C-alpha positions as CSV (number, residue, x, y, z in Angstrom):
1,M,11.5,36.5,8.8
2,N,8.3,35.1,7.3
3,K,7.5,31.6,8.4
4,I,5.0,29.1,7.1
5,N,3.9,26.9,10.0
6,Y,3.2,23.2,9.3
7,F,2.3,20.1,11.2
8,L,2.1,16.5,10.4
9,R,-1.1,14.3,10.2
10,K,-1.8,10.8,9.1
11,N,-2.1,10.3,5.3
12,P,-5.3,8.2,4.9
13,L,-4.6,7.5,1.2
14,S,-1.2,6.0,1.5
15,T,0.2,2.7,2.9
16,S,3.7,3.4,1.8
17,E,6.2,3.7,4.7
18,E,7.6,6.9,3.2
19,N,4.2,8.6,3.0
20,L,2.4,7.6,6.2
21,F,2.2,11.3,7.2
22,M,1.5,14.4,5.3
23,A,2.0,18.1,6.0
24,G,-0.9,20.4,6.9
25,I,-0.5,24.2,7.0
26,G,-1.1,25.9,10.3
27,R,-4.0,28.2,9.6
28,K,-3.9,31.9,10.2
29,D,-6.6,34.6,10.0
30,T,-7.6,35.2,6.3
31,Q,-6.1,38.5,5.0
32,R,-8.7,40.3,2.9
33,Q,-8.3,43.4,0.7
34,D,-8.4,45.8,3.6
35,D,-5.6,43.9,5.3
36,V,-3.5,43.9,2.1
37,I,-4.0,47.7,1.8
38,R,-2.9,48.1,5.5
39,H,0.2,46.1,4.9
40,M,1.0,48.1,1.7
41,M,0.7,51.3,3.7
42,K,3.3,50.0,6.1
43,R,5.7,49.4,3.3
44,N,5.3,52.9,1.8
45,T,4.2,55.7,4.1
46,T,4.1,58.2,1.3
47,V,1.1,56.5,-0.4
48,S,-2.3,57.1,1.1
49,R,-5.0,54.5,1.7
50,Q,-7.2,56.2,-0.8
51,D,-4.4,56.2,-3.5
52,I,-4.0,52.4,-3.0
53,I,-7.8,51.8,-3.2
54,I,-7.9,53.9,-6.5
55,V,-5.0,52.0,-8.0
56,L,-6.4,48.6,-7.1
57,E,-9.8,49.5,-8.5
58,L,-8.3,50.8,-11.7
59,L,-6.2,47.7,-12.0
60,K,-9.3,45.4,-11.6
61,E,-11.3,47.4,-14.1
62,T,-8.5,47.5,-16.7
63,V,-7.7,43.8,-16.5
64,A,-11.4,42.9,-16.6
65,D,-11.9,45.1,-19.7
66,L,-8.9,43.5,-21.5
67,I,-10.1,39.9,-20.6
68,L,-13.6,40.7,-21.7
69,D,-12.2,41.9,-25.0
70,G,-10.6,38.5,-25.5
71,F,-7.0,39.4,-24.6
72,P,-4.9,37.1,-22.5
73,V,-3.3,39.1,-19.7
74,I,0.0,38.3,-18.1
75,M,0.9,40.2,-14.9
76,D,3.9,39.7,-12.6
77,M,1.8,37.5,-10.3
78,F,-0.8,35.8,-12.5
79,R,-1.9,34.9,-16.0
80,A,-5.6,35.3,-17.0
81,R,-7.6,34.5,-20.0
82,V,-11.2,33.9,-20.9
83,G,-12.7,30.6,-21.9
84,I,-16.0,29.1,-22.9
85,R,-17.4,26.1,-21.2
86,G,-19.7,23.6,-22.7
87,G,-19.7,21.5,-25.9
88,F,-20.9,22.3,-29.4
89,T,-22.8,19.8,-31.6
90,S,-21.4,21.0,-35.0
91,L,-19.4,23.8,-36.7
92,E,-22.7,25.6,-37.3
93,D,-23.7,25.5,-33.6
94,E,-23.5,28.8,-31.6
95,F,-23.2,30.0,-28.1
96,D,-26.3,29.2,-26.0
97,S,-26.4,30.5,-22.4
98,R,-28.5,27.4,-21.5
99,R,-25.6,25.1,-22.5
100,H,-22.5,27.3,-22.4
101,S,-20.9,29.8,-20.0
102,V,-18.0,32.2,-20.1
103,G,-15.4,31.3,-17.6
104,L,-12.1,32.8,-16.3
105,N,-8.8,30.8,-16.3
106,L,-6.6,32.4,-13.7
107,C,-3.3,30.9,-12.4
108,P,0.0,32.2,-11.0
109,T,2.9,32.9,-13.3
110,G,5.9,30.6,-13.2
111,A,8.1,33.5,-12.0
112,F,5.8,34.3,-9.1
113,R,5.6,30.7,-8.1
114,N,9.3,30.3,-8.2
115,E,9.9,33.5,-6.2
116,L,7.6,32.2,-3.4
117,S,9.2,28.8,-3.5
118,H,12.7,30.3,-3.2
119,K,11.8,32.8,-0.4
120,A,9.6,30.4,1.6
121,S,10.8,29.4,5.1
122,V,9.0,26.8,7.1
123,E,8.8,25.8,10.7
124,K,7.3,22.7,12.2
125,V,4.8,23.3,15.0
126,Q,2.4,21.3,17.1
127,R,-1.0,21.0,15.7
128,V,-3.3,23.3,17.5
129,K,-6.9,22.2,18.0
130,K,-9.4,24.7,16.6
131,V,-11.8,26.5,18.8
132,R,-15.1,25.2,17.5
133,E,-18.3,26.8,18.6
134,I,-21.7,28.0,17.3
135,G,-22.4,31.6,18.1
136,R,-25.7,32.8,16.6
137,L,-28.4,31.7,14.2
138,Y,-29.7,33.9,11.4
139,D,-33.1,33.7,9.8
140,Y,-32.9,34.9,6.1
141,R,-36.7,35.3,5.9
142,S,-37.0,37.8,8.8
143,R,-33.4,39.1,8.3
144,S,-32.7,38.8,12.0
145,F,-30.9,36.6,14.6
146,G,-32.9,34.4,16.9
147,T,-33.9,30.9,17.8
148,G,-37.4,30.6,16.2
149,F,-37.7,29.3,12.6
150,A,-40.2,27.9,10.2
151,A,-39.8,24.5,8.6
152,G,-38.1,24.8,5.3
153,A,-36.4,28.1,6.3
154,I,-33.0,29.1,5.1
155,I,-30.8,29.7,8.2
156,G,-27.2,30.9,8.7
157,I,-25.1,29.3,11.4
158,K,-22.4,31.7,12.7
159,G,-19.5,30.5,14.7
160,Y,-15.9,29.4,14.6
161,G,-14.1,26.3,13.4
162,L,-17.1,25.0,11.6
163,L,-15.1,23.3,8.8
164,P,-12.8,20.2,9.2
165,E,-9.4,20.2,7.5
166,E,-11.0,17.9,4.8
167,G,-14.5,17.1,3.8
168,D,-17.7,18.8,4.9
169,P,-19.4,19.1,8.3
170,R,-22.8,17.6,9.1
171,V,-25.6,19.6,10.5
172,L,-28.0,17.7,12.7
173,L,-31.3,18.4,14.5
174,R,-32.8,16.4,17.4
175,R,-36.2,16.9,19.0
176,E,-35.7,18.0,22.6
177,D,-37.7,15.0,23.8
178,G,-36.2,12.6,21.2
179,T,-33.1,10.5,20.8
180,D,-32.5,10.4,17.0
181,W,-30.5,13.1,15.1
182,L,-32.0,14.2,11.8
183,P,-29.5,15.4,9.2
184,V,-30.0,18.7,7.4
185,T,-29.1,17.6,3.8
186,E,-29.3,20.8,1.9
187,I,-26.3,23.0,2.7
188,L,-26.0,26.0,0.5
189,D,-22.8,27.6,1.6
190,L,-19.8,26.7,3.7
191,T,-17.0,28.7,5.4
192,D,-15.1,28.2,8.6
193,R,-17.3,30.8,10.3
194,H,-20.6,30.4,8.5
195,I,-22.8,27.6,7.3
196,Q,-25.9,28.4,5.3
197,C,-28.5,25.6,5.1
198,T,-32.1,24.9,4.5
199,L,-34.2,23.2,7.3
200,P,-36.2,20.2,6.2
201,A,-39.6,21.3,4.9
202,D,-41.3,18.4,6.7
203,L,-39.8,19.3,10.1
204,A,-42.5,18.9,12.8
205,A,-43.2,21.8,15.1
206,G,-41.5,21.7,18.4
207,S,-38.2,22.4,20.2
208,Y,-34.9,21.1,18.8
209,K,-31.2,20.8,19.6
210,L,-28.8,21.7,16.9
211,R,-25.4,20.1,16.4
212,I,-22.6,20.3,13.9
213,V,-20.4,17.2,13.5
214,V,-16.8,17.9,12.3
215,D,-14.6,15.0,11.4
216,E,-11.0,15.2,12.7
217,G,-9.3,12.1,11.3
218,D,-11.1,9.1,12.7
219,T,-12.6,11.1,15.5
220,P,-15.9,13.1,15.0
221,V,-16.2,16.3,17.1
222,N,-19.6,17.4,18.2
223,V,-20.2,21.2,18.2
224,D,-23.5,21.8,20.0
225,Y,-25.5,25.0,20.0
226,G,-26.1,26.2,23.5
227,E,-29.7,27.1,23.1
228,T,-32.9,25.3,22.0
229,I,-34.4,26.3,18.7
230,T,-38.1,26.4,18.1
231,I,-39.8,25.3,14.9
232,A,-43.2,26.9,14.5
């Protein structure tokens, strides 16, 4: 039977005796389209992987065409419709790409939401601490992994458990012969396994330690890179 694992953690926004704790979902590996296709094949062995890929691609193209023609689309799992973001100054005002954008409104159908709620089965588990580590650093300028970078370079930090349950991590640098940690303030992209950020443009040449600080409740967790990085 399918199980949704949950654990309890302190609710920082409530002082009510009834809401001192809140449920967190036990994280599992993200299932991407290839994983979905693999699970679909297990359910029906007469359908080939290529057949499923073709149907999914045809579904995506067809739904996209209908939405771009202005049709609302209702499927078993979701509702989708197009919208225009941005305000207009008068009835004579027209769409301007500098002020307006076309957006997609996508949400689950009530039937699908009710089906999941009815079928869901939960199990309380102990909260498992994430394995948090920095693996490798990527230089987008040279398109290679390494430890040498230029000031102002865009780098990718690869690893595991780089995101807290809530909020954002902090990326810090410290000169090898210094004591103060310097924050990297421009973070471009965040996932649990990858942080893309820009090194400070005024970073002095030398050797540095790199650290990611992840907040777990009131306790910050330091994730240190095992090697020294060099700024040329």
